[in-house]
C-alpha positions as YAML, in Angstrom:
chain: A
units: angstrom
residues:
- id: 1
  name: MET
  ca: [106.68, 122.65, 190.36]
- id: 2
  name: HIS
  ca: [106.12, 125.74, 192.51]
- id: 3
  name: TYR
  ca: [108.97, 128.21, 192.90]
- id: 4
  name: GLU
  ca: [108.96, 130.74, 195.67]
- id: 5
  name: GLU
  ca: [110.06, 134.34, 195.16]
- id: 6
  name: CYS
  ca: [112.18, 136.15, 197.70]
- id: 7
  name: PRO
  ca: [109.91, 138.48, 199.71]
- id: 8
  name: VAL
  ca: [112.71, 141.08, 199.77]
- id: 9
  name: CYS
  ca: [113.98, 141.27, 196.17]
- id: 10
  name: ASN
  ca: [111.45, 139.10, 194.24]
- id: 11
  name: THR
  ca: [114.19, 136.84, 192.86]
- id: 12
  name: GLU
  ca: [113.37, 133.16, 192.39]
- id: 13
  name: MET
  ca: [114.69, 131.31, 195.40]
- id: 14
  name: LYS
  ca: [116.57, 128.04, 195.39]
- id: 15
  name: GLU
  ca: [114.43, 125.39, 197.06]
- id: 16
  name: TYR
  ca: [115.25, 122.04, 198.52]
- id: 17
  name: THR
  ca: [112.92, 119.44, 199.99]
- id: 18
  name: GLU
  ca: [114.38, 116.39, 201.65]
- id: 19
  name: THR
  ca: [112.89, 113.09, 200.60]
- id: 20
  name: ILE
  ca: [113.38, 109.66, 202.10]
- id: 21
  name: ASP
  ca: [112.29, 107.58, 199.10]
- id: 22
  name: TRP
  ca: [109.36, 107.27, 196.75]
- id: 23
  name: MET
  ca: [107.03, 107.79, 199.71]
- id: 24
  name: GLY
  ca: [107.48, 111.54, 199.35]
- id: 25
  name: PRO
  ca: [108.85, 114.46, 201.33]
- id: 26
  name: ILE
  ca: [109.60, 114.23, 205.01]
- id: 27
  name: ALA
  ca: [108.67, 117.59, 206.51]
- id: 28
  name: GLU
  ca: [111.90, 119.37, 205.55]
- id: 29
  name: HIS
  ca: [111.86, 122.39, 203.30]
- id: 30
  name: TYR
  ca: [114.57, 124.96, 202.61]
- id: 31
  name: ALA
  ca: [114.38, 128.07, 200.42]
- id: 32
  name: THR
  ca: [117.22, 130.55, 200.00]
- id: 33
  name: CYS
  ca: [117.54, 133.70, 197.94]
- id: 34
  name: PRO
  ca: [120.58, 133.64, 195.63]
- id: 35
  name: ASN
  ca: [121.13, 137.30, 196.59]
- id: 36
  name: LYS
  ca: [121.45, 136.20, 200.23]
- id: 37
  name: CYS
  ca: [118.81, 138.58, 201.54]
- id: 38
  name: TYR
  ca: [116.34, 135.91, 202.77]
- id: 39
  name: SER
  ca: [116.16, 132.27, 203.77]
- id: 40
  name: TYR
  ca: [113.44, 130.00, 205.12]
- id: 41
  name: GLU
  ca: [114.00, 126.63, 206.73]
- id: 42
  name: TYR
  ca: [111.50, 124.16, 208.13]
- id: 43
  name: ALA
  ca: [112.76, 120.92, 209.61]
- id: 44
  name: TYR
  ca: [111.47, 118.63, 212.32]
- id: 45
  name: GLY
  ca: [108.81, 121.05, 213.56]
- id: 46
  name: TYR
  ca: [111.04, 124.14, 213.78]
- id: 47
  name: THR
  ca: [110.89, 127.12, 211.41]
- id: 48
  name: THR
  ca: [113.74, 129.59, 210.92]
- id: 49
  name: VAL
  ca: [113.60, 132.76, 208.84]
- id: 50
  name: GLN
  ca: [116.69, 134.87, 208.20]
- id: 51
  name: ILE
  ca: [116.62, 138.34, 206.64]
- id: 52
  name: THR
  ca: [119.71, 140.34, 205.80]
- id: 53
  name: ILE
  ca: [119.66, 144.14, 205.69]
- id: 54
  name: ARG
  ca: [122.88, 145.88, 204.59]
- id: 55
  name: GLY
  ca: [125.03, 143.04, 205.88]
- id: 56
  name: HIS
  ca: [123.15, 142.60, 209.16]
- id: 57
  name: ASN
  ca: [121.45, 139.23, 209.57]
- id: 58
  name: LEU
  ca: [118.29, 138.99, 211.64]
- id: 59
  name: MET
  ca: [117.05, 135.55, 212.59]
- id: 60
  name: PHE
  ca: [113.56, 134.51, 213.70]
- id: 61
  name: GLY
  ca: [112.33, 131.10, 214.74]
- id: 62
  name: TRP
  ca: [109.52, 129.16, 216.27]
- id: 63
  name: SER
  ca: [108.48, 125.61, 216.98]
- id: 64
  name: TYR
  ca: [105.23, 123.84, 216.18]
- id: 65
  name: SER
  ca: [104.70, 123.62, 219.93]
- id: 66
  name: ASP
  ca: [104.90, 127.40, 220.52]
- id: 67
  name: ASP
  ca: [101.66, 129.14, 221.41]
- id: 68
  name: LYS
  ca: [99.75, 131.41, 219.02]
- id: 69
  name: LYS
  ca: [100.92, 134.55, 220.82]
- id: 70
  name: THR
  ca: [104.58, 133.63, 220.26]
- id: 71
  name: LEU
  ca: [103.93, 132.77, 216.62]
- id: 72
  name: LYS
  ca: [102.10, 136.06, 216.04]
- id: 73
  name: ALA
  ca: [104.94, 138.03, 217.64]
- id: 74
  name: GLU
  ca: [107.49, 136.33, 215.37]
- id: 75
  name: THR
  ca: [105.48, 136.75, 212.17]
- id: 76
  name: ASP
  ca: [104.68, 140.40, 213.00]
- id: 77
  name: ALA
  ca: [108.38, 141.05, 213.55]
- id: 78
  name: ILE
  ca: [109.23, 139.30, 210.26]
- id: 79
  name: ASP
  ca: [106.69, 141.46, 208.39]
- id: 80
  name: ALA
  ca: [108.24, 144.64, 209.84]
- id: 81
  name: VAL
  ca: [111.80, 143.55, 209.02]
- id: 82
  name: LEU
  ca: [110.82, 142.51, 205.48]
- id: 83
  name: GLU
  ca: [109.37, 145.98, 204.91]
- id: 84
  name: ALA
  ca: [112.57, 147.57, 206.23]
- id: 85
  name: ALA
  ca: [114.69, 145.29, 204.01]
- id: 86
  name: ARG
  ca: [112.68, 146.20, 200.89]
- id: 87
  name: HIS
  ca: [112.95, 149.89, 201.78]
- id: 88
  name: ALA
  ca: [116.73, 149.62, 202.31]
- id: 89
  name: GLN
  ca: [117.20, 147.84, 198.95]
- id: 90
  name: ALA
  ca: [115.15, 150.49, 197.14]
- id: 91
  name: GLU
  ca: [117.11, 153.26, 198.85]
- id: 92
  name: ASP
  ca: [120.44, 151.59, 198.01]
- id: 93
  name: SER
  ca: [119.38, 151.25, 194.38]
- id: 94
  name: ILE
  ca: [118.47, 154.96, 194.15]
- id: 95
  name: ILE
  ca: [121.82, 155.95, 195.68]
- id: 96
  name: GLN
  ca: [123.72, 153.63, 193.33]
- id: 97
  name: ASP
  ca: [121.87, 155.02, 190.29]
- id: 98
  name: ALA
  ca: [122.62, 158.60, 191.40]
- id: 99
  name: ASP
  ca: [126.31, 157.77, 191.89]
- id: 100
  name: GLN
  ca: [126.52, 156.25, 188.42]
- id: 101
  name: ALA
  ca: [124.80, 159.26, 186.85]
- id: 102
  name: GLN
  ca: [127.28, 161.66, 188.47]
- id: 103
  name: ARG
  ca: [130.36, 159.87, 187.16]
- id: 104
  name: PRO
  ca: [131.74, 161.45, 184.00]
- id: 105
  name: GLN
  ca: [131.57, 159.13, 181.04]
- id: 106
  name: GLU
  ca: [134.92, 158.04, 179.72]
- id: 107
  name: SER
  ca: [135.79, 159.15, 176.22]
- id: 108
  name: ARG
  ca: [136.52, 156.44, 173.72]
...
């Protein structure tokens, strides 16, 4: 079985594919990051991608019937937002590490 990694934090995402019966999957696929920074949903010809940066959720979507120009605009925007989300997480981690290093250690 293939497991996707979150494109923001590289954590293994929880995946779900809807199945009707033994015939196999019916074009529905969901993948969510347990850290809630990314989700991908495909159902009935519509794709939705959600990316969260510092509590702000950005949502992108397109249909199988959209033209190539619309699809390219959405995927280009997603790429830019993913880069910003990764940068924000790295920055937040550096700040958190610096804050922890500045705290005096408690004596035992």
